[in-house]
N, C-alpha and C positions, 0 to 999 in steps of 0.2 A: 549636490546638498553634502551638509559634513554628516558623520556620522552621529553626532550628538543631535543633531534635527532631526534626522528620520527616526532616530529614538523616540524624540519628542513627540513627533508626528502621528506615530502610531500606539503611544502608551497612551494619550488623550483619553482615549475611550474610557466606558465605563460600561456596567452590564448592563445587553440589551434585555428589557423584562420580557417585553410582546416576544421574542425569539425563544427564551427561556422559558416563557406559561408555553408556547405553543408545541414545541417540541418536546418539554416534558409532560406537560397534559396530555399529549396524544401517547405517549410511550405509557402513562402509568393507567392512561383507557383502555389502551389495546391489553394490557396486561389482566385490566379487573373486571374487564370483559370477558376473557375468554376463561379467569378462575368462575366467574359465574355458568358458561357456556361455551367450551372450549368445543364441543362440534357443531356449532353454529358459527364462530368465529372459523372455524376450519373449512366448510363450506363457504366461506364467504372471500377468505384468503384463496381457496384453489380458483373460483371462478375468477378472481381478479388477478391470479396468476396467468390462468389460461390465455385471457385477454393481453396480457403485459407481453406474454412470448410469441403471440399470434401476431401482433398488431406491431410489435418492437424489436423482435427479434432479429430480423435480417437487417434493421437499421442499428441495430449497438453491431452488427458483425460487420458493418461497413465503416463504421464510427472508430471501432478499435483498429481497426485495419490503416484507415486514413491517418488517425492520429501517430500511429508508428510509423509509417512513409515519412510523414512531414517531418518528425521528429528527429528522423535520419537525417532528411535534407538541412535541418536548420544547424543540426552537431557537425555535418560533415563539410560545409559553406562558411563562407566568411565570416558567420554571424554567430561560427562555434568560438570565435577569439573572443566574445564578447563575455568581460565580468561580469556578472548580477550581483544584484545586493545591496549596492555602497560600499562595499570593502573591498582592497586593494588583495586581499589576500584572505584564504580560508581561515574560519574559526577554530577548526576541529582538523586532525589528522586525517587523511585519505582513509586507512583503513577502517578508525572507527565511524567515520562517515559514512562508509559503504555497510558496515557492521548495524547501525543503526535503521539506513534504509531497508535493508532486508528483513532484518527483523521486526519492523515494524509492522508488515504486511504478512509474511509467512504462516504466524499464530502456530497454534495446533496442527493445523495443515499442512506445514513443514514437516511436519514426522507422521502423524494419522494418516493425511491422504497421499502420502509418496508412499507406505508401504500397501495401501488398500487399494489406490483406482489404478496401478498398473496391472493389477491384479487381475481386477473388474474388467478390463480390457482385455487382458488375455484371452480370460474367459470366453467374454462377449467379444468377439471384436467389432469396434463402430463401425457404422455404415460408410463412415468416410474414405473406409478401406475395402472395399468390395471384394468378395470372392475368397477370403482372408479365412481358414479354419481354425476354432479357438482349442487351448491348450495345445497348440502343435507349435513348434521350434519356429515355425514359419509367422504365429501370430507375438512373436517379440517383440519385434521392430517399429511395428503399426499400434502395439498396445504403448509401446513407451513415446513415439512420436505424437498420438493424440493428448500422452500429458503433455508433453514438450508445447503441444500450442495451447492448453488450460492454462498453466504457469510459465509460460513463455514471454514471447516480446512483445506481443501484443497486449498482455495483460500489466507490464509493468508498465509500459510506455504509456496508459491510460492514466496511472495513478501519479505519475511524478516528472510528466516530460511539457509537453504545454502545458497544462495547467501553472507548472512552476515556474513559465517563464511570464506567462500573465499576470500572474502573484509577486513577480520580482519586480515588474514595472509600476503595475496599480497601486503596491505597497511601499515599494521605499523610495518610488519616482515621484507617483502621483499623491503621496499621501493617505491613501484609504485606509479604510480598516484593516486588518489581519482577518478577515472573514470570508467564507464562502462567494459571498455578494461582490465582492473583488473582483472575480473572476468575471463577472457581466460590465466591471469598468470600460471597457475597449469599444463596448456595444452600446450602452444606456447611458455614460457619463456619470458624473458625481450626484446628478440629481435624482438618478432612475435607482442607481445603488444606495443611496440615501432613504428611497422610498418606500413603498409598501413591496417593488418587486424585489427588492431586497430582503425584507422580512420573509417572504416566500424561499426564497433561496436558504439564506441560512436555515431556517429551521429543515426544511426538507431534507438538508445536508446530515444535520445532524438525527433527525430520523433515521436517515437511509444508515449512516455511522452506525448509529446506536443498534439499530436491529442485526447490524451485520456482528456487532460485538456482543452481544447480550446472548447470539445463539449458539457462536460457538464456548462462550463461556458455561452454560448448563448444560449443551452436549460433553465438555469436557468434566465437569461434574460428573455426567453418569459414567462415561468411561473409565474416568480413575478410579472410580469406586469400583468398579467392577475387575480394574487390574490389580486392587487392595486384596481384593477377596482371592483372586487367583495367587496372589504374592504369598499375603500375610494372614490369608482366613479370616479378614475382619469383613462381615456383614454387608452384603452390594445392599443397605437400604437406605430411605432419604437422611437420615443421619450424619450417614456418610457421605453422601451428597452434600449435603449442605456443611460439613468441614469442610471436605474438597472447596467448594465455590467461597465459604468465609475466608481460609486462606489465602485463594488465590487474589478474590477482591483485597484483601488487605496488603498484600503484598503490590500489586500493580498502583494502587491506590497510593501509595508511602512513594511510590516511584515515583511519581507522574507530581507530588506534592514536594517533591527536590526538585532544583535548579537540573534543567534538560539536559546539561552537561555531566551531571554529577549521577543522578537513579538511572535515568532512561540508557545513557550513554557505558554505565557501566552494566548493567542487567545485559545489551547488547555486545558487549565485548564478551562478556563468558557464555553468551549465547553459541558465539559462532566460534569460540575457542572448542567447545566441546563438540558442537558437531563437526568441527574438522578433525578433531581426535578419534570421535566415533566412526566415520567416515573411512580416516585411515586404518582403523584396526577392523574393518568390515571388510576392509582390501585385501590385508593382510593375511587374518585368518579364514576369511571366507572367500568365495567363489569371485576372486577377482580378475581375474581375466576374462569370465564370462563377463562379466559388467565393464570392463573397458571392450571387448568386441561387440557387446550389447547398445552402449553407446553411439560409438561412430556409426555401427549402422542405422540406427535411431535418428539420429542426427544427423546424419547425410539425408534418411527419407523426408523429415519433418524441413529440411530445408528445400530439398528436390520437391515437394510436392507443398510447399507455404502459402504459395498464393490458395491454390487450389480447396485445400483445408480449412483456409480461414473463413474464405466464403461461401463452404458448401452448404446445400441448401437440401440436400436429398431428402432428410428423414428430419421434417420440422417437429415431432414427437419427440423422439430421441435425443435433437438438439436442445430442446425445452428443458430436459430432466440433467442434461451434463453442460454441452459450451452455453449456450443462453441463459443457463443459470450462474455460470461464473462471470460469465460477462456483467450481467446484473448484480452482483454481490461485489465484482470490482469498480464497479461504475459506482455502486453506493459509497465505496471508501474513497474515493476518488477527489473530492472537496478537500476532506478532512486529511488525505496521504500529499496532496500538493501544499498546504498550510504546513504540514510536518516537514515534510521535505524544503518548501522555500525559507522557515526557521533554521534549519541547519546546515543550508547550503550557503550563504551569504559569502561572496568573495569567491566562490567556485565560477567555472565560463558554464556558458552552454554546450559546447563540449564535454566538458566534464560529466555535467550531469546528464546530459542524452549520453552519453558510453556507459556511464555507472549505472543507472536508471534502467534502461532499454535494451542496454547488450550484457553488459557482467552479470549483472544481476539476475536476469532469466536464463544465462548458460549455467551459474552457480547452480542454480534453486533447477535445473533438469539435470545436473550430475547429480546434486542430492537425490533426487527423484529416482536415478538408476542403480545408485548403490541399496536406497535400501528397497523399492520396488525391483530392480533387478536381481538382487537377491532373493527376495520372494519367488521371482518367477523361475529361478534356475532350479530352488528346492521341490517348486510344483514339480516341474519338469522330470526329475529323477524319482520325486516320490509324489503320485496326485495325490490331492487331496491334504497333504499336510500344511497347504495354506489356505486352500480355498474353505474347507470344511469350516475351521474356524472361524473364518470370513462370513461365510454363510450365518454362522449359526448364533455367532455372537457378536458381529460388526467390525467398526474399525480397528481398535484395541486390539481385539485378538488377534488379528491379522498381524499387526505388530510384534506383538508378543507370539507368535507362532513363526516369525521370521527371524529373530532375534534370539531366540531360543535355541534352534537349531546351529546357530554357531557356536566356537568353542568360547569359553569364558562367559556363555550366557548368563550364568548367575550374576556377573558384575554388569553385563552388556544391556539386560534390560532395565533395571533401576537407573543407569545411565541415559535410555534411551527415553524414560517415562519423565526423568529430568528434565531434559531437553523439553518436551513437548510443554510442560507445563513454565520454563522458560520463555519459549515461544510467547505463549500467551499471555503470559503477563507482561512482555516487551510490547506487545498488542495494544494490550489494557489500556498499559500507561503511557503510549504514545496518542490512541484514540482520546483519552480521558483528556489530556495536556491541549489535543488539538479540538476540539470540544470547548474546551474552557477559554481556549484563543479565539472561536467563533462568537461565545456568548457575549464575549467583553471587550475582543477588538486586540488585546494586550498582549505584546508579545511574552511577556510575564504574569498572567492572569491571577487573580488572587488566591490564595492557598483553599478558601473554602470552597471558591467553586471547583477547583480539582477534585477535593474531598466529596463534591456533591455529586458529582457524576459520577466517580468512579464507585461510589456507595451506590449509587442510585442503578445502575447497570446490573452489580452485582444484585442486590436486592430481587431486580426484576427477572433475573437467571434463577435465582433462588424457588421465586413463588411457581414459573413454570413450570418446572421440575416436578414440585410439586402437585402441579395441574396433573401428570403426569407426560408422557412420552410426546402425547400429542401437543401439545402446548408448546415445546421444543421447536416438532415439526410444523407449526403454524407459522413460528416466528422466523424457522428460516426458510418456508416460501413467501413469506412477504418481504424478504431480503428482495427478491424480483419485483415485487411490486412499488417498494419505495424507491427504486433505481430509477423508473420511468421519470419521474421530473428532475431527476439529477442527468441523467442522460439528454434531455430535451435542452438543458442550459449550457451541456457540454460540446454541442454542436458546434455553437460559433467561435467556440477554441480554435477549429479548423483552421480558419482564417485571422480571426485577430491575434493567436500563437508567431505568426508569422510577421503582424503587424508590428507587435510589439516587442518581439525580437530587431525589426529594423529600428524602431525607435529607439532602443535600447542601445543600439550599434553606433545610431546618430549621438544621441549622447554622449558616449565612452567617444567617438570620434572629435568631439567638441570639447570635452576636457582635455582630452590629448592633445590637442591644437593649443587649449589656455594656457596648461603646463609647460610647454615649449615654448609658446610667447613670454611666459614669464622668468624663464629660466634663461632665456637668450636677453632677458632686460629689457625687452619692447614694451613702450611705453610708460615706463616707470618715471615719475617727476617732471610732467611736463610744464612747461614755462613760456610766459611773454606770449600765450594763444599760439606755442609750437604744437605739433601734430601728438597725440598720444603712441602714434606708432613711428617714432623718429627714438632710433636705437639710443642706448644709454651713452655710448660711445661718443655720440656726437653733443652731447648733454656735457659731456666731459672738457670736449674741445673748448665749448663756446666759454664753459665756466673760466677754463684757462684764458681762454683770451681776454673775459673781462679784468681779471685779475691783473694781467701782463699791462693790460690799460690804466 
C-alpha cells in the first residue's frame, strides 16, 4: 500500500462521541464526587485497589515478564529485520526518536522518584532481598537493583514493543483506526473492533492514561509549590499550586497542539540535553566513583536475580504498594504509549523498536536513577539524616533538593533539576494529550480543538483535586491501579498476537521484495498475443525484432 493510501485510510475517521462522552464523563464524575465527599471516594478506591492487587497482581507480574521475553525473541530473530509502518526509512533521526520515546514516559518520576525511591529502599530494604540491613553499605546494591526492576526492562517492554507491532499491522496494513481498539484486531477482527467492545477498550484506555497523567500533574503542582517556598520564599498555598498547574498545562497543551515533530520533538530534545548535562556535572563534581561502582554492582545483582525478583511473591502487601502499583501505572499508560511509539516509529525495524524501547531506554533510565539516587545514598552514608530526614518530613522534592544541595554549584543545579522535572512532565502531558486525541478521533493528526480540550481538561481536574486537598490526589493515584485492570485484560492476547502480526508483516515484506525484484528484472511487462506475463522482457524484444525483420 502506498504512503498516500495509508494516510488516507487512517485519517478518514472522525470524532468518536461515545468514547469521548464515556471517558471524559467518567473523569469529570470522579472529580465531582471527590469534591463532594473525598473520604467516600477514598474508601471506595481503597477497596477496589485491594481487590485489584490481590487478584491481578500476580497476573500483571507474569504479563510484563512474558511481554519482555517475547519482545526480545522477536527483536533478535529474523522478524527483527521487518520494517514497519509502510515507509522505507524512518521519518526522524534515531537520537530524536529515542528522546521522544523516553521523555513521553519518565514524566516527573524521572527526577523525583530517581532521587527518592533508592533512598526508601536503602533505608528499608525490600523483601525481595532478604537479610539486608538498612542504612548500611550492604543495602546500596539491593536498593538500586529494586529501582532497576521498577523502571527497567519489564516496565518499558509493556509500553512500546508488542503493542506497537500489533498497531503497525492493524493500522498501517489493515486500515484500522489509530485507536487502542486496534490492539484487538488480530483477535476479534474488523467487526469486533468497530463494535461495542472497541468502544469499551478505547474508553477504558483513555480513563487509565488520564488518571495516570492527572495525578502527576497535581502532585507536581504541590511539590513545585513547596520548592518555590524553599528557594524563593513564595508561600506554599493553593494560589501558588494553581499557578504552577496553569503554567504546566498551558505549555504541554500548546506543545500537543503543534505538529508532533515540532512541539513534542523540541521538548524531548531539550529534556535529554539538560538531563545529560546534569548527569555529567554530578559525575564530575559529585561522588562519581561511588556512582560508577554502585551501578556496576547493582546492575550485576539485577541481572543475576532478574527472573526471581520479577516474579517474587513473598510479600504481597509490600508488592501492592510498590511493584504492583508501578505495573498498574505502566499498564494504564500502555495503549497510549503504544499509539505514540507507533506514530513516531514508521520506517523502523522491529529490532530497532525492541532494542530502543526494551533495552536502551531501560539501561539509560537505570543510569539516571543511579546518578541521582546513588549520590543521595552516598551523602546519607557519610552523614546519616542528611537526605532521609528531609524525605520523611517533606516528601519527594525535599529529597531532590537535599541531594543536589550538597553538591558543589548547588545554587545553579537545584533550579536546573526543577526545570528538568517540569520539562519531563510537560513532555509526558503533551504526548499523552496527543495520544488521547488520536484515540478519540482515529486521526494521526487529530483536530487541534480535541487536543486543546483534553490538555485543558486534565489540568483543570488536577487543579480541582489539589483544591480538595492531598486526599484527592492520593485517591486518584490509588485509582490508577484500579483503572489498569481492564487494560491488563486486553493486553494479554498480545502475547500471541504480537508474534502473529510479526509473522504477517514479515510475509508482507517478503512478498513486496519479491514483487520489486520481479519488476526490476523486467519480468511480466507488456505480454502480447497470449504470452505468459512471466516471460522475460528480453524475449519480447527478440520476438519484436524477428517480426520487424520478417
